DRENSEGU-190170 format. One line per 2 residues: number of its first residue (from 1); their letters; for each residue x, y, z of C-alpha. Coordinates in Angstrom, 3 decimals. Layout:
N
NUM	a	X,Y,Z ~ ...
//
This chain:
712
1	md	0.000,0.000,0.000 ~ 2.829,2.363,0.933
3	mk	4.695,1.495,-2.277 ~ 1.662,2.366,-4.368
5	rv	1.341,5.692,-2.564 ~ 4.992,6.547,-3.214
7	vl	4.701,5.686,-6.892 ~ 1.487,7.715,-7.163
9	nl	3.168,10.745,-5.532 ~ 6.109,10.517,-7.916
11	fy	3.686,10.351,-10.822 ~ 1.930,13.521,-9.656
13	vc	5.260,15.311,-9.197 ~ 6.368,14.410,-12.740
15	ig	3.041,15.490,-14.220 ~ 3.262,18.758,-12.283
17	yi	6.839,19.411,-13.481 ~ 5.836,18.773,-17.102
19	cv	2.851,21.086,-16.763 ~ 4.978,23.833,-15.206
21	sl	7.596,23.486,-17.937 ~ 5.028,23.596,-20.698
23	te	3.286,26.629,-19.247 ~ 6.429,28.489,-18.169
25	sy	6.397,30.729,-21.182 ~ 2.748,31.617,-20.693
27	dk	3.385,32.701,-17.103 ~ 6.103,35.126,-18.290
29	cp	4.201,36.402,-21.296 ~ 1.312,38.886,-21.107
31	kg	-2.017,37.335,-21.954 ~ -3.705,38.509,-25.105
33	an	-4.868,37.591,-28.574 ~ -2.423,36.287,-31.100
35	kc	-1.296,39.028,-33.413 ~ 1.550,40.283,-35.581
37	hf	2.960,43.772,-35.333 ~ 4.641,45.226,-38.399
39	vd	7.554,47.665,-38.139 ~ 9.119,49.583,-41.035
41	nd	7.057,47.431,-43.432 ~ 9.693,44.686,-43.704
43	ka	9.683,43.489,-40.049 ~ 6.987,41.451,-38.275
45	tc	6.781,40.585,-34.570 ~ 4.227,37.844,-33.843
47	rn	2.931,36.875,-30.378 ~ 0.813,34.141,-28.779
49	fh	0.623,31.815,-31.805 ~ 0.738,28.008,-31.886
51	yi	1.969,28.183,-35.461 ~ 3.690,30.618,-37.803
53	pm	1.034,32.639,-39.629 ~ 1.122,33.801,-43.221
55	lk	2.880,37.115,-43.691 ~ 2.851,39.834,-46.283
57	ey	5.276,39.137,-49.076 ~ 7.492,42.133,-48.337
59	vl	8.328,40.944,-44.798 ~ 12.052,40.150,-44.512
61	tl	12.418,39.880,-40.717 ~ 10.293,37.658,-38.480
63	el	10.484,37.755,-34.693 ~ 8.463,35.274,-32.617
65	rc	7.674,36.009,-28.978 ~ 5.566,34.061,-26.475
67	cy	4.453,31.531,-29.053 ~ 4.037,27.820,-28.322
69	lp	6.353,26.090,-30.793 ~ 7.975,23.172,-28.952
71	hi	8.983,21.231,-32.070 ~ 10.250,23.151,-35.087
73	tr	10.002,21.238,-38.377 ~ 10.059,22.047,-42.049
75	qt	6.263,22.152,-41.945 ~ 6.428,24.879,-39.246
77	fq	7.554,27.346,-41.920 ~ 5.126,26.296,-44.657
79	ni	3.140,29.558,-44.416 ~ 6.243,31.682,-45.055
81	ss	8.165,29.436,-47.426 ~ 7.428,31.810,-50.285
83	nk	8.672,34.848,-48.313 ~ 12.253,35.969,-48.627
85	ii	12.917,35.823,-44.896 ~ 16.404,37.104,-44.154
87	hl	16.271,37.358,-40.346 ~ 14.478,34.807,-38.151
89	af	14.346,35.097,-34.337 ~ 12.771,32.818,-31.733
91	kk	13.055,35.426,-29.040 ~ 11.575,34.937,-25.576
93	yn	9.481,32.076,-24.305 ~ 8.441,30.177,-27.397
95	sv	8.850,26.824,-25.560 ~ 11.250,25.626,-28.274
97	qt	12.639,22.181,-27.467 ~ 13.806,20.620,-30.743
99	it	14.533,21.676,-34.316 ~ 14.560,18.960,-36.975
101	td	17.342,18.369,-39.473 ~ 15.412,19.772,-42.463
103	af	13.640,22.597,-40.621 ~ 15.253,25.513,-42.531
105	td	15.292,23.905,-45.982 ~ 12.629,26.218,-47.439
107	lk	14.138,29.394,-45.952 ~ 16.578,29.783,-48.819
109	yl	17.295,33.476,-48.176 ~ 17.946,33.189,-44.454
111	qs	21.044,35.091,-43.342 ~ 20.476,35.435,-39.592
113	le	19.043,33.044,-36.969 ~ 18.398,33.766,-33.289
115	vs	17.213,31.346,-30.593 ~ 17.104,33.247,-27.282
117	we	15.369,32.924,-23.914 ~ 14.516,29.289,-24.698
119	kq	15.418,27.371,-21.531 ~ 14.023,24.045,-22.823
121	fd	15.913,24.095,-26.107 ~ 17.918,20.880,-26.682
123	vl	21.292,22.093,-27.954 ~ 22.725,18.546,-28.043
125	hf	20.582,17.585,-31.030 ~ 20.603,20.959,-32.726
127	ks	23.847,20.604,-34.672 ~ 22.263,18.517,-37.460
129	sl	19.616,21.220,-37.913 ~ 22.314,23.594,-39.126
131	ks	22.749,21.438,-42.237 ~ 19.501,22.809,-43.694
133	ln	20.808,26.425,-43.718 ~ 21.897,28.022,-46.997
135	vs	25.668,27.808,-46.895 ~ 26.195,30.660,-49.376
137	lf	24.027,33.269,-47.593 ~ 23.894,32.451,-43.891
139	ke	26.014,34.902,-41.849 ~ 24.783,35.446,-38.278
141	ly	23.882,33.095,-35.410 ~ 22.593,34.149,-31.981
143	fe	22.082,31.791,-28.997 ~ 21.454,34.124,-26.071
145	rn	19.981,33.729,-22.568 ~ 19.251,30.051,-22.929
147	gw	20.816,29.063,-19.618 ~ 23.475,26.878,-21.265
149	ts	26.483,25.886,-19.148 ~ 28.429,24.093,-21.871
151	lp	28.407,23.422,-25.611 ~ 28.813,20.098,-27.437
153	ks	32.282,19.834,-29.003 ~ 30.826,19.108,-32.426
155	lf	28.003,21.689,-32.278 ~ 29.271,23.616,-35.313
157	ay	30.577,20.628,-37.276 ~ 28.031,21.190,-40.068
159	la	28.986,24.857,-40.509 ~ 32.204,24.027,-42.349
161	gf	32.306,26.172,-45.457 ~ 29.844,28.751,-44.046
163	kl	30.927,32.365,-44.087 ~ 29.464,32.970,-40.626
165	sv	30.487,36.500,-39.687 ~ 28.790,36.828,-36.266
167	ls	28.311,34.323,-33.436 ~ 26.757,35.478,-30.165
169	ls	26.368,33.312,-27.058 ~ 25.668,36.136,-24.624
171	en	24.107,35.711,-21.171 ~ 24.666,31.979,-20.804
173	df	26.733,30.439,-17.971 ~ 29.798,28.796,-19.483
175	ei	32.583,29.742,-17.006 ~ 35.179,28.082,-19.260
177	mn	34.990,28.921,-22.958 ~ 36.921,26.569,-25.213
179	as	37.014,28.268,-28.590 ~ 38.257,25.120,-30.304
181	if	34.591,24.226,-30.988 ~ 34.556,27.141,-33.466
183	kp	37.283,25.653,-35.681 ~ 34.833,24.312,-38.298
185	is	33.544,27.869,-38.874 ~ 36.243,28.987,-41.253
187	gl	34.792,32.438,-41.899 ~ 33.924,33.561,-38.350
189	rk	34.643,37.279,-37.963 ~ 32.966,38.361,-34.709
191	fv	32.464,36.437,-31.461 ~ 30.291,37.877,-28.666
193	ci	29.803,36.388,-25.213 ~ 28.564,39.134,-22.892
195	kc	27.592,38.149,-19.327 ~ 28.595,34.515,-19.796
197	si	30.290,34.067,-16.379 ~ 33.533,33.219,-18.206
199	td	36.650,32.947,-16.040 ~ 38.958,31.394,-18.620
201	ln	39.173,31.557,-22.419 ~ 41.004,29.047,-24.592
203	an	41.644,31.078,-27.735 ~ 42.505,28.104,-29.944
205	gl	39.854,28.283,-32.669 ~ 39.731,32.052,-33.225
207	kt	42.076,32.093,-36.201 ~ 39.765,34.126,-38.451
209	ve	38.054,36.233,-35.781 ~ 38.496,40.008,-36.097
211	ai	36.370,41.144,-33.108 ~ 35.791,39.613,-29.658
213	dl	33.434,41.057,-27.045 ~ 33.690,39.485,-23.568
215	ts	32.051,42.283,-21.579 ~ 30.768,41.574,-18.041
217	nn	32.441,38.248,-17.353 ~ 34.690,37.074,-14.497
219	ii	38.055,37.162,-16.268 ~ 40.891,38.075,-13.861
221	ei	43.797,38.264,-16.318 ~ 44.247,38.958,-20.006
223	pd	43.568,35.715,-21.962 ~ 46.601,34.119,-23.580
225	fc	46.428,34.416,-27.356 ~ 49.766,32.670,-27.997
227	da	50.160,29.056,-29.072 ~ 52.090,26.482,-27.041
229	tg	55.429,27.766,-28.365 ~ 54.611,31.345,-27.417
231	kh	55.759,32.527,-30.856 ~ 52.576,32.377,-32.925
233	sl	49.166,33.961,-32.428 ~ 45.943,31.995,-32.016
235	ap	44.071,35.078,-33.254 ~ 46.362,36.545,-35.916
237	vl	43.733,38.855,-37.481 ~ 42.039,40.030,-34.265
239	kt	41.462,43.786,-34.512 ~ 39.000,44.561,-31.704
241	lt	39.108,43.103,-28.178 ~ 36.555,44.202,-25.579
243	ls	37.144,43.077,-21.987 ~ 34.996,45.638,-20.166
245	en	33.542,45.015,-16.708 ~ 35.631,41.983,-15.817
247	ai	37.908,41.426,-12.812 ~ 41.252,42.187,-14.476
249	rl	43.711,43.569,-11.906 ~ 47.017,43.999,-13.699
251	il	48.350,44.745,-17.173 ~ 51.818,43.307,-17.781
253	pn	54.215,44.164,-20.637 ~ 53.707,40.695,-22.185
255	sf	49.912,40.524,-21.704 ~ 49.250,41.252,-25.393
257	kc	52.421,39.971,-27.028 ~ 50.662,37.745,-29.619
259	lq	48.102,40.301,-30.827 ~ 50.072,41.933,-33.603
261	sl	46.947,43.029,-35.535 ~ 44.940,44.434,-32.612
263	et	43.684,47.961,-33.318 ~ 41.051,48.533,-30.605
265	lv	41.360,47.498,-26.950 ~ 38.589,48.236,-24.434
267	ld	39.285,47.634,-20.721 ~ 36.550,49.787,-19.143
269	gn	35.158,48.974,-15.716 ~ 37.828,46.536,-14.512
271	ii	39.554,46.584,-11.108 ~ 43.023,47.462,-12.379
273	te	45.172,48.995,-9.631 ~ 48.330,49.755,-11.614
275	lt	49.360,50.450,-15.202 ~ 52.909,49.204,-15.666
277	kn	55.605,50.661,-17.897 ~ 55.270,49.619,-21.569
279	gf	52.044,47.729,-20.837 ~ 50.777,48.280,-24.382
281	st	54.037,48.580,-26.292 ~ 53.733,44.999,-27.664
283	lp	50.688,46.054,-29.722 ~ 52.258,47.520,-32.878
285	sl	48.897,48.150,-34.589 ~ 46.995,49.610,-31.633
287	ir	44.901,52.628,-32.646 ~ 42.247,52.993,-29.918
289	ls	42.697,52.281,-26.200 ~ 39.819,52.712,-23.757
291	in	40.456,52.596,-19.991 ~ 37.398,54.212,-18.411
293	yi	35.590,53.786,-15.082 ~ 38.546,52.270,-13.149
295	pr	38.065,53.712,-9.633 ~ 40.703,51.431,-8.045
297	lk	43.528,52.661,-10.244 ~ 46.154,54.113,-7.912
299	ri	49.402,54.067,-9.859 ~ 50.531,54.756,-13.406
301	rm	54.147,54.000,-14.152 ~ 56.214,56.300,-16.316
303	ka	55.690,55.630,-20.048 ~ 52.706,53.368,-19.293
305	fn	51.052,54.436,-22.562 ~ 54.107,53.928,-24.775
307	st	52.721,53.317,-28.265 ~ 53.689,55.206,-31.381
309	sl	50.698,53.723,-33.262 ~ 48.063,54.881,-30.736
311	ri	45.640,57.475,-32.120 ~ 42.781,57.506,-29.558
313	lq	43.167,57.261,-25.772 ~ 40.062,57.329,-23.609
315	fr	41.034,57.635,-19.946 ~ 37.762,58.947,-18.547
317	qn	36.067,58.933,-15.140 ~ 38.761,57.054,-13.255
319	gf	39.139,59.624,-10.484 ~ 42.893,59.237,-10.898
321	rf	45.011,61.804,-9.093 ~ 47.602,63.363,-11.369
323	dn	47.783,66.131,-8.748 ~ 49.374,64.137,-5.910
325	dn	52.869,64.638,-4.485 ~ 54.356,62.591,-7.330
327	ay	52.940,64.806,-10.087 ~ 56.478,65.293,-11.420
329	hf	56.543,61.536,-12.031 ~ 54.010,61.918,-14.881
331	rd	56.126,64.343,-16.885 ~ 57.030,61.727,-19.536
333	lf	53.672,59.918,-19.558 ~ 53.009,60.635,-23.251
335	in	56.561,61.120,-24.482 ~ 56.301,58.105,-26.822
337	ty	52.597,58.536,-27.573 ~ 53.143,61.527,-29.811
339	nl	50.819,60.344,-32.605 ~ 47.648,60.694,-30.509
341	rk	44.763,62.376,-32.317 ~ 42.139,62.174,-29.552
343	ld	42.679,62.278,-25.769 ~ 39.993,62.161,-23.078
345	ls	41.164,62.820,-19.497 ~ 37.759,63.893,-18.168
347	kn	36.783,63.315,-14.536 ~ 40.300,62.773,-13.275
349	yl	42.356,65.201,-11.160 ~ 44.923,67.054,-13.257
351	ph	48.041,68.672,-11.706 ~ 47.544,71.981,-9.913
353	kk	50.917,73.289,-11.063 ~ 50.788,74.641,-14.593
355	qh	54.308,73.536,-15.469 ~ 53.457,69.896,-14.646
357	ll	50.377,69.853,-16.891 ~ 52.316,71.568,-19.655
359	ri	55.093,68.968,-19.401 ~ 52.603,66.066,-19.510
361	ls	50.733,67.276,-22.608 ~ 53.570,68.983,-24.503
363	pl	54.518,65.877,-26.609 ~ 50.985,65.667,-28.070
365	kk	51.505,68.024,-30.966 ~ 49.181,66.119,-33.345
367	lr	46.042,66.183,-31.191 ~ 42.742,66.930,-32.944
369	kl	40.393,66.475,-29.975 ~ 41.120,67.105,-26.288
371	ym	38.600,66.467,-23.513 ~ 39.372,67.660,-19.964
373	et	35.956,67.855,-18.301 ~ 35.660,68.132,-14.489
375	tg	39.381,67.788,-13.805 ~ 39.722,70.500,-11.141
377	ls	41.595,72.689,-13.621 ~ 41.755,76.303,-12.424
379	ei	44.442,77.709,-14.717 ~ 45.380,77.094,-18.331
381	pe	49.169,76.877,-18.800 ~ 50.452,79.519,-21.168
383	gl	51.567,78.030,-24.478 ~ 49.718,74.725,-23.930
385	fq	47.470,74.962,-26.983 ~ 50.147,76.558,-29.151
387	nm	51.879,73.147,-28.977 ~ 48.755,71.633,-30.589
389	pf	48.403,73.417,-33.937 ~ 45.946,70.840,-35.345
391	lq	43.485,70.958,-32.421 ~ 39.898,71.030,-33.704
393	kl	37.838,70.390,-30.573 ~ 38.578,71.467,-27.006
395	tl	36.308,70.594,-24.080 ~ 36.966,72.125,-20.646
397	ig	33.498,71.709,-19.141 ~ 32.937,71.782,-15.373
399	nk	36.312,73.074,-14.223 ~ 37.287,76.034,-12.028
401	it	38.682,78.327,-14.703 ~ 38.125,82.037,-14.014
403	rw	40.520,83.764,-16.422 ~ 43.443,83.097,-18.747
405	np	46.324,84.853,-20.433 ~ 45.408,86.843,-23.592
407	st	47.746,84.608,-25.635 ~ 46.151,81.339,-24.445
409	fa	43.917,80.886,-27.507 ~ 46.168,82.694,-29.988
411	nm	47.115,81.021,-33.290 ~ 44.579,78.194,-32.883
413	tn	43.707,78.311,-36.564 ~ 42.080,74.869,-36.743
415	lr	39.878,75.043,-33.623 ~ 36.194,74.697,-34.518
417	kl	34.515,73.570,-31.289 ~ 35.211,75.158,-27.900
419	hl	33.367,74.169,-24.711 ~ 33.954,76.243,-21.570
421	dg	30.554,75.837,-19.902 ~ 30.213,75.224,-16.189
423	nl	33.395,77.024,-15.100 ~ 33.864,80.120,-12.886
425	ih	34.233,82.694,-15.668 ~ 33.068,86.185,-14.647
427	ii	34.123,88.507,-17.457 ~ 34.629,88.087,-21.219
429	nk	36.490,91.039,-22.702 ~ 38.279,91.961,-25.896
431	ts	41.476,90.113,-24.948 ~ 39.755,86.848,-23.947
433	fp	39.522,85.394,-27.467 ~ 41.137,86.449,-30.759
435	tm	38.586,87.782,-33.239 ~ 39.793,85.332,-35.901
437	ll	39.088,82.412,-33.556 ~ 35.545,83.584,-32.798
439	nk	34.854,83.912,-36.515 ~ 36.079,80.398,-37.295
441	le	34.341,78.592,-34.435 ~ 31.352,76.425,-35.334
443	if	30.351,75.718,-31.720 ~ 31.125,78.115,-28.868
445	ei	29.690,76.904,-25.569 ~ 30.255,79.061,-22.492
447	sn	26.950,78.733,-20.610 ~ 26.374,78.140,-16.876
449	np	29.176,80.427,-15.745 ~ 28.724,82.993,-12.903
451	fw	28.867,86.088,-15.127 ~ 29.223,89.554,-13.648
453	ct	26.768,92.101,-14.952 ~ 29.111,95.083,-14.763
455	cd	30.512,97.536,-17.273 ~ 33.495,95.216,-17.802
457	qr	31.046,92.859,-19.530 ~ 29.956,95.486,-21.995
459	wf	32.310,94.511,-24.799 ~ 31.088,90.901,-24.757
461	ld	27.427,91.918,-24.821 ~ 27.973,94.459,-27.605
463	ml	29.812,91.842,-29.642 ~ 26.947,89.344,-29.230
465	rs	24.372,91.924,-30.308 ~ 26.322,93.224,-33.284
467	tn	27.371,89.883,-34.809 ~ 25.793,86.527,-35.605
469	it	27.977,84.669,-33.110 ~ 24.909,83.785,-31.015
471	kk	24.086,81.211,-33.692 ~ 27.226,79.361,-32.625
473	ir	26.485,79.690,-28.906 ~ 24.288,76.896,-27.596
475	nw	21.681,77.617,-24.932 ~ 21.792,81.375,-25.510
477	pk	20.331,83.283,-23.750 ~ 18.562,80.768,-21.440
479	fy	21.610,79.520,-19.520 ~ 23.515,82.817,-19.409
481	sc	22.608,84.682,-16.234 ~ 24.073,87.233,-13.831
483	ay	25.698,86.126,-10.574 ~ 26.797,89.630,-9.518
485	pe	25.803,92.222,-8.340 ~ 23.188,91.005,-5.895
487	nl	20.371,93.138,-7.310 ~ 20.813,91.525,-10.768
489	kn	21.403,87.970,-9.560 ~ 19.685,85.276,-11.686
491	sl	18.576,87.804,-14.297 ~ 19.475,86.982,-17.905
493	ld	22.789,88.334,-19.150 ~ 21.060,89.350,-22.368
495	sy	18.828,91.782,-20.457 ~ 21.766,93.720,-18.961
497	rp	22.204,96.984,-20.894 ~ 24.449,99.506,-19.077
499	td	24.517,103.138,-20.254 ~ 27.595,105.287,-20.956
501	ae	26.882,107.441,-17.903 ~ 26.756,104.436,-15.570
503	ce	30.028,103.082,-16.884 ~ 31.818,106.480,-16.582
505	in	30.812,106.759,-12.924 ~ 31.956,103.220,-12.324
507	yf	35.260,104.002,-14.077 ~ 36.177,106.932,-11.792
509	ts	34.969,105.056,-8.723 ~ 37.207,102.152,-9.705
511	ii	40.252,104.431,-10.030 ~ 39.717,105.848,-6.524
513	ii	39.249,102.384,-5.048 ~ 42.372,101.080,-6.816
515	av	44.450,104.046,-5.566 ~ 43.312,103.619,-1.966
517	cs	43.847,99.877,-2.096 ~ 47.337,100.355,-3.553
519	vl	48.343,102.632,-0.676 ~ 46.950,100.197,1.883
521	if	48.725,97.275,0.219 ~ 52.020,99.214,0.173
523	vf	51.722,100.036,3.869 ~ 50.767,96.473,4.708
525	fs	53.684,94.900,2.839 ~ 56.132,97.458,4.212
527	al	55.064,96.557,7.727 ~ 55.213,92.885,6.880
529	il	58.749,93.199,5.481 ~ 59.896,95.096,8.552
531	yr	58.386,92.429,10.799 ~ 59.594,89.358,8.864
533	ch	63.033,90.700,7.931 ~ 63.982,92.582,11.073
535	in	66.867,90.169,11.714 ~ 68.317,90.777,8.233
537	ik	67.936,94.500,8.733 ~ 69.798,94.256,12.035
539	nl	72.536,92.260,10.299 ~ 72.798,94.922,7.605
541	ly	73.238,97.619,10.243 ~ 75.780,95.386,12.002
543	fa	77.929,95.007,8.881 ~ 77.760,98.735,8.282
545	rv	79.084,99.351,11.806 ~ 81.853,96.763,11.331
547	hh	83.116,98.317,8.112 ~ 82.997,101.751,9.712
549	ri	85.143,100.631,12.675 ~ 87.614,98.826,10.422
551	kk	88.147,102.006,8.441 ~ 88.730,103.944,11.644
553	gy	91.249,101.350,12.854 ~ 89.269,100.412,15.946
555	lk	89.208,96.670,15.166 ~ 92.025,94.180,14.756
557	lm	91.606,91.497,12.069 ~ 92.409,87.905,12.991
559	sc	95.066,85.830,11.162 ~ 95.617,82.112,10.622
561	nd	98.144,82.123,13.498 ~ 95.282,82.636,15.935
563	fd	93.810,79.185,15.121 ~ 94.885,75.571,15.763
565	fd	93.867,74.365,12.285 ~ 93.957,75.919,8.862
567	vf	90.836,74.151,7.505 ~ 87.743,72.339,8.804
569	vv	86.000,70.309,6.049 ~ 82.193,69.826,6.009
571	yc	81.088,66.962,3.731 ~ 78.684,64.007,3.515
573	ds	79.724,60.397,3.914 ~ 79.030,59.461,0.259
575	dr	81.691,62.010,-0.850 ~ 84.268,60.695,1.669
577	qw	86.506,59.040,-0.940 ~ 87.072,62.235,-2.946
579	vh	87.434,64.393,0.172 ~ 90.065,62.166,1.819
581	nv	91.924,60.867,-1.229 ~ 91.963,64.066,-3.268
583	li	91.011,67.232,-1.392 ~ 92.674,66.674,2.011
585	kr	95.736,65.021,0.425 ~ 96.343,68.030,-1.861
587	le	95.885,70.543,0.960 ~ 98.200,68.696,3.359
589	dk	100.787,68.428,0.577 ~ 100.729,72.254,0.563
591	gl	101.584,72.275,4.272 ~ 98.105,73.101,5.540
593	ki	96.828,71.595,8.778 ~ 93.433,69.978,8.219
595	ci	90.977,69.058,10.987 ~ 89.814,65.447,10.405
597	hh	87.111,64.197,12.757 ~ 88.331,60.584,13.147
599	rd	91.858,61.872,13.902 ~ 91.360,65.117,15.804
601	fq	87.967,64.947,17.559 ~ 88.102,64.281,21.303
603	ig	87.001,60.773,22.294 ~ 84.005,60.658,24.633
605	ep	82.901,64.192,23.731 ~ 79.427,64.476,22.010
607	ii	79.739,64.847,18.231 ~ 77.805,68.126,18.258
609	nn	80.185,69.656,20.783 ~ 83.202,68.373,18.836
611	ie	81.970,69.939,15.573 ~ 81.266,73.363,17.143
613	kf	84.539,73.311,19.101 ~ 86.802,72.379,16.176
615	mn	85.026,74.709,13.750 ~ 85.928,77.554,16.105
617	ks	89.533,76.281,16.219 ~ 89.801,76.365,12.397
619	wk	90.858,79.359,10.329 ~ 88.592,78.485,7.365
621	ii	85.661,76.135,6.727 ~ 85.456,74.230,3.434
623	vv	81.940,73.046,2.517 ~ 81.866,70.226,-0.101
625	ms	78.372,70.243,-1.662 ~ 76.519,67.592,-3.694
627	nd	73.047,66.053,-4.066 ~ 73.734,63.625,-1.217
629	fa	74.985,66.523,0.896 ~ 71.723,68.427,0.268
631	ks	69.630,65.391,1.258 ~ 71.488,64.855,4.558
633	ew	69.789,66.417,7.598 ~ 73.086,66.238,9.530
635	cq	74.884,68.161,6.804 ~ 72.140,70.811,6.853
637	we	72.819,71.336,10.554 ~ 76.496,71.900,9.729
639	vn	75.408,74.342,6.990 ~ 73.587,76.362,9.650
641	la	76.804,76.526,11.680 ~ 78.663,77.644,8.556
643	le	76.023,80.335,7.950 ~ 76.529,81.614,11.484
645	rr	80.316,81.724,10.887 ~ 79.771,83.569,7.620
647	rr	77.526,86.092,9.394 ~ 80.118,86.740,12.093
649	qg	83.301,86.750,9.983 ~ 82.186,87.449,6.421
651	mn	82.259,85.482,3.182 ~ 86.028,84.914,3.345
653	al	85.523,82.617,6.341 ~ 84.117,79.958,4.001
655	vl	85.350,78.166,0.867 ~ 82.391,76.595,-0.949
657	im	83.054,73.723,-3.382 ~ 80.294,72.368,-5.654
659	yr	81.582,68.796,-6.048 ~ 78.397,67.493,-7.720
661	qi	75.638,69.759,-9.079 ~ 72.566,69.911,-6.792
663	ds	69.134,69.285,-8.333 ~ 66.547,71.996,-7.715
665	kh	64.237,69.542,-5.911 ~ 66.957,68.846,-3.306
667	mt	67.963,72.478,-2.766 ~ 67.279,73.592,0.835
669	sg	66.704,77.123,2.067 ~ 69.990,77.055,4.038
671	lr	72.013,75.992,1.006 ~ 70.248,78.515,-1.199
673	tl	71.039,81.305,1.261 ~ 74.663,80.170,1.452
675	ln	75.075,80.047,-2.337 ~ 73.306,83.403,-2.841
677	tt	75.563,85.204,-0.333 ~ 78.918,83.487,-0.854
679	ph	80.872,82.742,-4.070 ~ 81.465,79.040,-4.725
681	li	83.893,76.955,-6.819 ~ 82.780,74.169,-9.169
683	ft	85.041,71.104,-9.273 ~ 86.080,70.065,-12.781
685	eg	88.401,67.317,-13.931 ~ 90.853,67.674,-16.768
687	lg	91.012,71.098,-18.432 ~ 90.646,73.794,-15.779
689	eg	91.438,71.530,-12.810 ~ 94.662,73.401,-12.059
691	mf	92.798,76.706,-11.895 ~ 90.309,75.099,-9.492
693	wn	93.008,74.047,-6.982 ~ 94.672,77.462,-7.186
695	av	91.329,79.097,-6.381 ~ 90.844,76.774,-3.383
697	ln	94.266,77.712,-1.971 ~ 93.641,81.412,-2.597
699	gi	90.346,81.164,-0.752 ~ 92.013,79.541,2.242
701	nk	94.782,82.150,2.324 ~ 92.453,85.174,2.139
703	sl	92.323,87.199,5.334 ~ 89.134,87.513,7.345
705	ml	87.505,90.825,6.637 ~ 85.141,90.927,9.587
707	pp	85.758,90.480,13.319 ~ 83.700,88.386,15.778
709	ta	80.568,90.044,17.088 ~ 82.011,90.139,20.601
711	vl	84.455,92.823,19.489 ~ 81.664,95.259,18.722
//
């Protein structure tokens, strides 16, 4: 009895499952009468049929939705066999399960077939159905959203000889895509698998493919397109590769080494954290590179975009900070990308310093289009656009630009589209834009700026009213309003019409205000200078008193006999070899007594005390300067002691030697003060070296011109 009940329950479950499966499409389709909707005369979309109805003879495209067609046979198409159907789509819930071998025999003109949203479709037995397609005309095949997790190895065996240009398997769940199943399709040109959950792609089988779109998958590294030897490409004619919205983290220099024909590479929306040096240099044919929407990108190595073939670079909305402390690092970013025609850097943070931005963009002399929207740009570097003589379109929307140099837009003879809307521009006057530029522009967009409705705006308004330039200005006058003064705020700029009398009064008032402000500024800065520089002023008075007393004979000048040592040498450890083996050896050969810390300093005494003590015991101080010297905090402390000695005893108390030239970025304020107030010698080898050593000895032998402060 129990066994019968179990069997009966299983029977009911099976019947229920079959009923649910058969009615699944009806549950997801809106109820209604069967009908066909015709679009553009040649396209028909039919719904809720149990068969394919007769169609007008001019219909070329048939799309079936929510029909009940579980078994597709040759007879299924008998009502349209006389039509020249080119595109056939079973699209959404047609309950398709099987398609017979001869199903498409009468559709002699068919070029495109789509079977999508058919969860019950039996792909295992579909391959023989492809035999009935017209081999000379059939070009496109779409199997999308069918819930497939794998494909039979011989699925496309009967497509040998077909010139199939497009194959789409989008929105299935394959995870691993083995392209070797495509080998029979000798003419395949484009492969699309968007949202297929792919983690790994075996590219063997893509020999003829020119375009691959793998958007929105789970790929974590660039697929390998090299054969087993690593010398030959599995996709030798691939021109377009789209890998947007995957999980790719890193681009390596050899990631694309077997894609010699690739022209377009799209990497938008990945989780790349770093662009390495020469990451794209192995793509000799690359024309367009798109790296947009990469919020995790934190580092771009120098010369990351190296590619002399690159024409279009889209680097948009990454929030990348070109304005950080390492902005100088980006100076050569485009040095080998000089053939760029289009560059989009919108919605990143460009450098605040004008010289850094100028250095980054200066190699791009062939640019036609430049987009820098919402980049935080507040100033336009002078001469930036003069380096781009072919520039045709410039977009600077949504920045913080208020004004620019009169020469900024000079000689831009090819510019036709200029967008400056959404900035902080207050006044447009006669020097803002060259007249020739305004005449040549086709689009001039400057709306949504906080314009001032003052007499300074008069030239701009008169120009708009007297010429036809408003035809080039979009959104005029709707989005051009006054932001100042308060009584005109939000009124249209076009309605502001100042009279000559108003502007004359404003002119004289402005002169008075400027004069008063100038006096106040002069007084303020004079007081500030007196406050900030009072020590220097005291020193100046001190030196004047010293020279006066020397002339009167009140002060006795010290000589080398008053000191224990002739020379105390200040240097950094990295210059030790030259100092000991060359400098000190030459000076001691001349009979001079040199203070050397490891020989003369007192043991047990703190190093700071030793340095101060033996500096005071030395007749002269030699300072050996270099980059390493400038970077040493200890050496900078010794420089301060030398500065104090120079202040007390004059410039002759020091002999400055520039052993290695100091970079500007390492120059400290103490060193700069020392070099600006005291002559220095530059060490040279070979020709001129003898003169150098003579100058060193002369500097040591010079008498001190100033006495210690205690004498005064």
